[in-house]
N, C-alpha and C positions, 0 to 999 in steps of 0.2 A: 063363314067362311069366304072369300070371295073367289069371283070365275078366276083369278091369276092365281092364289093360292093352289086350288084344284088345279090350275095346266101345270104349275111347277111339280106339285107332289105328280102328277101322272106321269111327265114328262121325266122324271128322275125314278122313276119306279120302270117303267121300259127301257130306262139305257141300262139298268143294274139287273135288269131282268135280262135284257139279249145277252151281255156279257155275260150270265152265269149260265147262259144254255147254246150261244152263237159255237159250235167248233172250231170253228177258224179264227178266233179272238180268242179263246180257250189255247188254243195250240200255239197261236203266234203272239208274238210282242209287238206287234202291230194290228191297231183293232182295224173293222173290216168297213167299207163304204156305209152300209148300215148301222153300224155303230158311232161313226161322225155323224151321219145326217141326225144320230138320236143325241145324240153329243149335242149339236148345234141348236137345235130343237130347244133343248134344256139351258144351256146358255140363253139360249133368245128369251125364253118363259124368266129366266132369273133376272136378267136383263130389265125386261119388262116391269117385272116387280120392283124395284129399284127403284127406277124410272119413269114413275106415272105417268101419267099423260093425264 
């Protein structure tokens, strides 16, 4: 397994875990700043996997 696959899987796991455990994200319909950052990290990892250099 490549390090890009690992990075994508870890970013997805981190985001999902945060969304399940964050009180603010759970109570509000709007994600908190940490959730937005984790989603950005996940999207960047996914783009990196789709367009390898």
